[in-house]
C-alpha positions as CSV (number, residue, x, y, z in Angstrom):
1,M,13.8,25.3,-19.7
2,V,10.2,24.4,-20.5
3,S,8.3,27.3,-21.9
4,R,6.2,29.4,-19.7
5,A,3.9,30.2,-22.4
6,V,2.5,26.7,-22.4
7,V,-1.1,26.4,-21.4
8,K,-2.1,23.3,-19.8
9,D,-5.3,21.3,-21.2
10,V,-7.5,21.1,-18.1
11,S,-9.1,18.0,-19.4
12,L,-5.7,16.2,-18.9
13,P,-4.4,15.1,-15.5
14,A,-3.4,17.5,-12.8
15,A,-0.1,16.0,-12.7
16,I,1.8,12.9,-13.9
17,L,4.1,11.3,-11.5
18,F,6.6,8.9,-12.9
19,D,8.5,6.0,-11.5
20,L,12.0,6.0,-13.1
21,D,13.9,2.6,-13.3
22,G,11.8,0.2,-15.4
23,T,9.4,3.0,-16.4
24,L,11.5,5.7,-18.0
25,V,15.0,4.1,-18.2
26,D,16.1,0.6,-18.9
27,S,18.4,0.3,-15.7
28,E,16.8,-2.4,-13.4
29,R,19.3,-4.9,-14.2
30,E,22.3,-2.6,-13.7
31,N,20.5,-1.5,-10.4
32,V,20.4,-5.1,-9.0
33,E,24.0,-5.9,-10.2
34,S,25.4,-2.8,-8.5
35,V,23.8,-3.6,-5.1
36,V,25.2,-7.2,-5.5
37,L,28.8,-5.8,-6.1
38,A,28.4,-3.3,-3.4
39,C,27.6,-6.0,-0.9
40,R,30.0,-8.5,-2.3
41,R,32.8,-5.6,-1.3
42,L,31.5,-6.3,2.1
43,G,31.8,-9.9,2.0
44,S,28.0,-10.8,1.5
45,E,26.3,-12.5,-1.4
46,L,22.7,-11.9,-2.2
47,D,20.3,-14.7,-2.9
48,D,17.6,-14.6,-5.7
49,D,14.9,-13.2,-3.3
50,E,17.2,-10.4,-2.2
51,R,18.0,-9.6,-5.8
52,R,14.3,-9.7,-6.7
53,F,13.5,-7.4,-3.7
54,I,15.8,-4.7,-5.1
55,V,13.6,-4.2,-8.2
56,G,10.6,-1.9,-7.2
57,H,11.7,-1.1,-3.7
58,S,13.5,2.1,-2.5
59,W,17.0,2.2,-0.8
60,N,15.3,2.7,2.5
61,E,13.8,-0.9,2.4
62,I,16.6,-2.2,0.6
63,H,19.3,-1.1,3.0
64,A,17.2,-2.2,6.1
65,R,16.6,-5.6,4.6
66,L,20.1,-6.3,3.6
67,A,21.7,-4.8,6.8
68,K,19.6,-7.0,8.8
69,A,20.1,-10.3,6.8
70,H,23.8,-10.0,6.6
71,G,24.7,-7.9,9.8
72,L,26.1,-5.2,7.8
73,S,27.0,-2.1,9.8
74,V,27.3,0.4,7.0
75,S,24.9,3.3,6.8
76,M,22.4,3.7,3.8
77,D,24.3,6.6,2.4
78,Q,27.4,4.3,2.6
79,M,25.7,1.6,0.7
80,I,24.3,3.8,-1.9
81,A,27.7,5.4,-2.5
82,S,29.2,2.1,-3.1
83,A,26.4,0.9,-5.3
84,V,26.5,4.2,-7.2
85,D,30.3,3.8,-8.1
86,E,29.7,0.0,-9.4
87,K,26.5,1.3,-11.5
88,R,28.6,4.0,-13.1
89,V,31.1,1.4,-14.1
90,L,28.3,-0.8,-15.4
91,L,26.8,2.1,-17.5
92,E,30.3,3.5,-18.7
93,R,30.1,1.9,-22.1
94,G,26.4,2.2,-23.1
95,G,25.1,4.9,-20.8
96,H,21.6,5.4,-19.6
97,R,19.0,3.9,-22.0
98,A,15.6,5.3,-22.3
99,L,12.6,2.8,-22.5
100,P,10.6,2.8,-25.8
101,S,8.7,6.0,-26.4
102,A,9.8,7.5,-22.9
103,V,11.5,10.7,-24.2
104,E,8.8,11.2,-26.7
105,T,6.1,10.9,-24.1
106,I,7.8,13.4,-21.7
107,H,8.1,15.8,-24.6
108,R,4.4,15.5,-25.5
109,L,3.0,15.8,-22.0
110,A,5.3,18.8,-21.2
111,A,4.1,20.5,-24.4
112,A,0.6,20.0,-23.1
113,G,1.3,21.8,-19.9
114,V,0.9,18.8,-17.7
115,P,3.2,19.0,-14.5
116,L,5.5,16.3,-14.3
117,A,7.5,14.8,-11.5
118,I,9.7,11.8,-10.6
119,A,9.1,9.7,-7.4
120,S,11.9,7.1,-7.5
121,G,13.3,4.6,-4.9
122,A,16.7,5.1,-6.3
123,S,19.1,7.7,-4.8
124,R,18.9,11.3,-5.5
125,V,22.4,11.0,-7.4
126,E,21.1,8.0,-9.4
127,V,18.0,10.1,-10.3
128,R,19.9,13.0,-11.4
129,D,22.4,10.8,-13.6
130,A,19.4,9.0,-15.2
131,I,17.2,12.0,-16.2
132,Q,20.5,13.9,-17.4
133,G,21.6,11.0,-19.2
134,I,18.4,10.6,-21.2
135,G,18.2,14.3,-21.7
136,V,14.9,15.0,-19.8
137,A,16.0,16.6,-16.6
138,R,14.6,20.1,-17.6
139,F,11.0,18.6,-17.8
140,F,11.1,17.7,-14.0
141,P,10.7,20.5,-11.5
142,V,10.4,17.7,-8.9
143,A,12.7,14.7,-8.9
144,L,12.6,12.7,-5.6
145,G,15.1,10.0,-4.4
146,A,15.0,7.7,-1.5
147,E,16.6,10.2,0.8
148,D,13.6,12.5,0.4
149,Y,11.0,10.6,2.1
150,P,10.9,8.2,5.3
151,R,9.1,5.3,3.8
152,G,9.4,3.8,0.3
153,K,7.0,2.0,-2.0
154,P,4.3,0.5,-1.5
155,A,3.9,3.2,1.1
156,P,2.3,6.3,-0.4
157,D,5.0,8.6,0.9
158,P,7.0,9.3,-2.4
159,Y,3.9,10.1,-4.3
160,L,2.3,12.2,-1.6
161,M,5.5,14.1,-1.4
162,A,5.7,14.6,-5.1
163,M,2.2,16.0,-5.2
164,D,2.8,18.2,-2.3
165,R,5.9,19.7,-4.2
166,L,3.9,20.2,-7.2
167,G,0.9,21.7,-5.4
168,V,-1.5,19.3,-6.5
169,R,-2.2,17.0,-3.5
170,A,-5.8,18.3,-3.3
171,E,-6.3,16.9,-6.6
172,A,-4.7,13.5,-5.9
173,N,-7.6,11.8,-7.8
174,R,-6.8,13.6,-10.9
175,C,-3.1,12.8,-10.7
176,V,-1.8,9.8,-12.7
177,V,1.1,7.6,-11.5
178,I,3.1,5.5,-14.1
179,E,4.7,2.5,-12.8
180,D,6.4,-0.9,-13.6
181,A,6.2,-2.8,-10.3
182,T,3.7,-4.0,-7.9
183,P,5.1,-1.8,-5.0
184,G,4.9,1.4,-7.0
185,V,1.5,0.5,-8.2
186,L,0.2,0.0,-4.6
187,A,2.0,3.2,-3.6
188,G,0.2,5.3,-6.3
189,K,-3.2,3.7,-5.3
190,A,-2.5,4.4,-1.6
191,A,-1.8,8.1,-2.6
192,G,-5.2,8.4,-4.1
193,A,-4.0,8.8,-7.7
194,R,-4.9,6.8,-10.9
195,V,-2.2,4.3,-11.9
196,I,-0.9,3.0,-15.1
197,G,1.2,0.0,-15.2
198,V,3.7,-0.4,-18.1
199,R,5.0,-3.9,-19.1
200,V,8.0,-3.1,-21.2
201,G,10.5,-2.5,-18.4
202,N,8.9,-5.1,-16.1
203,F,11.5,-7.8,-16.6
204,V,11.0,-9.7,-13.4
205,G,7.2,-10.2,-14.1
206,Y,5.7,-8.0,-11.3
207,D,1.8,-8.3,-10.9
208,L,0.4,-5.0,-12.4
209,S,-3.2,-6.0,-12.2
210,A,-4.0,-3.4,-9.3
211,S,-3.3,-0.7,-12.0
212,D,-6.4,1.2,-13.3
213,L,-4.9,0.5,-16.8
214,V,-2.0,-1.7,-18.1
215,V,-0.1,-0.9,-21.3
216,D,2.8,-2.3,-23.1
217,T,4.8,0.8,-23.7
218,L,4.4,4.5,-22.9
219,A,3.5,5.1,-26.5
220,D,0.1,3.5,-25.5
221,I,-0.5,6.4,-23.1
222,T,-2.5,8.6,-25.2
223,D,-4.1,11.9,-24.3
224,D,-7.5,10.3,-24.6
225,C,-6.6,7.4,-22.3
226,L,-5.5,10.1,-19.8
227,R,-8.6,12.0,-20.1
228,Q,-10.7,8.8,-19.4
229,L,-8.7,8.0,-16.3
230,V,-9.3,11.3,-14.7
231,R,-12.6,12.6,-16.0
């Protein structure tokens, strides 16, 4: 458990809201491949545009697009379950991999008393597996998956719900969203937060220019730069 004795530095953000895949964990390639394999089981092959769409979008939008394009009658929950099975096989050998400085950054922010949340487009079980896999689950009292909200990124719903659950929605302009993909950056901005784009996990080359700040890795997100964003 995170210590209850931690006193928050009030000059830091009201909360920090993380994307997961491509931001904290190096898992985007496995995400894409798991959906490809799940659809292949159903007799459908995904094209390059569909594969790219998987990165940065939630299961809500992924399922809707693929079901319509390929005439698939499976529910979102059924597609998720199939993809999760495939993903666990893909990760069986190496496990979940934290992106550079992800774990250290989470520890530092938690030690400073900053409330932390995850608002991911992955399913709840994928979120749980990932944050347990890199040993940071205890730092996230709020960890949302695609089943928790009606519209995925770039709609603001995931981040607004995370703010609500942390009790900081009235301070949205003092919250910081950390993202690796355009849909997430736009979702954070639409929720009224400040947004940091991180390049290291952005392997498809999403445009991060709408962010308030773009950095190479999470190590570049210092306390001073956070203070500057929310002052």
